[in-house]
N, C-alpha and C positions, 0 to 999 in steps of 0.2 A: 504494499499500498503506499503512496508519495503521502507525504506531510506535504500539505501546503498552512502557508502563513499570512496574513494580510498585508499588504503594504502598507508603510506609514502615513501615506497620504489619505487612504482608505479608513485607517483607526481616525484618525485625528477627523475626517468629511464625519463619520458615522457618531462619535462621540460629541459631536457638534450640531448634528441634527437630534441627538435622543436629549440632549440639552433645552435645546427649544422646544420639542415636544411636553420634556416634564412642566418646564415654566407657565404653562399652560390645562388650566385642567379642562377646555374643552378640547386640543387636541390631545392630551394626555388619551382620551376616551374615544376619541373618534380616529386615530392613527390606527390602532391596533384593529378595528375595524375594517379601517379600507384594507388593510394588510390580508386580509383573507374575502373580503363580501363577492368581491369581483370574479372567482373562480365559482361562487354560484351561479352566476347570471349565462356562464356557457352553455349547459345543459340545455337550459330556454333556447337559447339561440335555437342550437343543432335540432329541438324539439320542434320548434315553430316554424323550420325550415322542411323539416319532414312532413309536418304537417299542415304545411303550406299546397305541398304535394299533392296530401288529399282530395283537398277544396279543390285546388286545378283540378285533376286528373276528372273528375265529379263533368267537369264543363268540357273535358276533349283539351284540354289544353298543352299543347307541348310544355309548356316552357313550365308548367309544377313539375311534368317529371326530371325539367333539369336540376330544379331546386333539390328533390329527393336525392339523388346524384351526387350532388353538391356536400349535401349533410352528412351523407356515409364513406366522402374521401376527405373532406375535414378531419370528419373525425378519424379516422384511418390514419393522417397526417400526425392529428397530436399525437393519437395513442403511440407511432410509431415514435415520435421525439421527445414524449416520455420517455420512453424504452431505455433510448440511447441515453437520455438523461442519469435515471439511473444505473445503466449501468458505468456509467463514469466517475458516480459516485460511490461506488464499488471498488474503485481502482484511487479513490482521493479520501483523503482524511485532511477534515477546517475543518476543527470547534465553532461552534457560533458563538457572534457575538455577546451577549445574554450572558455567555459560561464563562468565556476567559476575561471579559468587564466587569464581570456582577451587576448585569442592568438588571436584572430580570426583577421583574414588580408585579407580585399575584395581584395584584388590584387591576390590571391591566395589562393581562393576557391577550394577546389574538386567538381570534374565535377558532383556531386549529392547533393552537402551539401544543397538545396534547401528544398529538397525531404526527409530529415532525419527526423526521428522520434525524439521523445522530448528524452525518457529515452535513454541512451548508453550501456545498459547494458543488455542482452548479444549484442554484435556485429553483426548486419546483415550480413554486410559484411563477417565477420569471417567464420559464421554459414553455410552460400552460400558456400560461395569457398570451405570450407573443406570438408562438407558435398558431395558434386559432385565430390569431390578427394577421398572420401572414400568410397564412395559408387562404385567408377568403379576401387577403388581397392580390396573392398573387392569381388569384380563378380568377378574379374582377379585371386584372391586367389580361389574361391572357384569352381568356370568352370577352374582353371588351364588352362586359357588364358592370353598367356603371353603380346595381344596387348592390356589389360583394365590393364593391372601390367605396364604401360610403360605409359598410358593414367592416371592413379594413380599419378607414379611419377611426372608427371610432374606437374599434377593439383595440387600437394602437393607443390613444387616451386610457383606456381601462387598464393597460398594460402598463405604461408609464406610473400613471399614480398605484398602480398595486407594485410598484419599486420602490416608488417613492418610501410608500407606509409601510417594508416589509425593512427596511436599509433601518428607517428614522425610530422604527419601536422593536429595532437592537434584534431580530431573528436573523438578519443573515448582514453579510457585508457587501458595501460596493462592488468589488468584484464577482460578488454570486451572483449578483442578479444582473451586470454586463455579460457573464458565463453563459447566461441561460439564453438569455436572449440572444445572442450571437450562433449558438445552437441554435436555436428556435429560428430563425434567420435560413440559416444554410442547408438545415434539415428539408424542409418546405421547399426553398428552392431550388433541391435535389428532387424533389417527388415532381414537382412541376418542369423538369426536363422531358422532352417530348416520349422518348421511348417510354420512361418511368410512367410518365401522365394516359396516355395510350391506354399502358398496361391498365393501370389501375381504376382510371375510368371505366375500363373492360368490366372488371374484375365491382368495381361499385352499381353497375350496368346490372350486371347477372342478380348479384344481390339482392339489390332492386326489385328487380320484377319478381323473386319469390317471396320475398315481404312486402 
């Protein structure tokens, strides 16, 4: 296992953000909430795309089928990116900042605090939130679909807020969220490569017809 430590600039940035949060009762309450809350919106997003297909298919609208395939392909992309992220965590040992810097505050923990893995690198939240944004954005670019371009833009904002909140609440180092986001850009970009995209879309279409 490779042992990693946060560079000093990352430590200083986290300390400054954490001190800023602790100075305000309002932000001390809401930053930990923002660190997790957007993760719960993504299943809703994918289910909405899928249900939209059901509604549209009743009207015999081919666009509805497109959204069903999109929901399946985006979900698959998130799963693949997350698996790669977990694999990296098995190889790299990096202790969370709230342990190293004794930042744990039992009154203000994140929603999913007790479910966090031991290693903080790369950030699961940054990986998941950015991968769904990039899968949507890249699909919009590839298919010239303005809806997915808008979805991608909104989801990138959600991801950036999650980044900020994860670091500010002391559960991730700055380089954790940066690494997770880089991974979440690279893997979706590869999945949009023409041969892979064609195969993946074909598989998603077959699954979509079956279910």
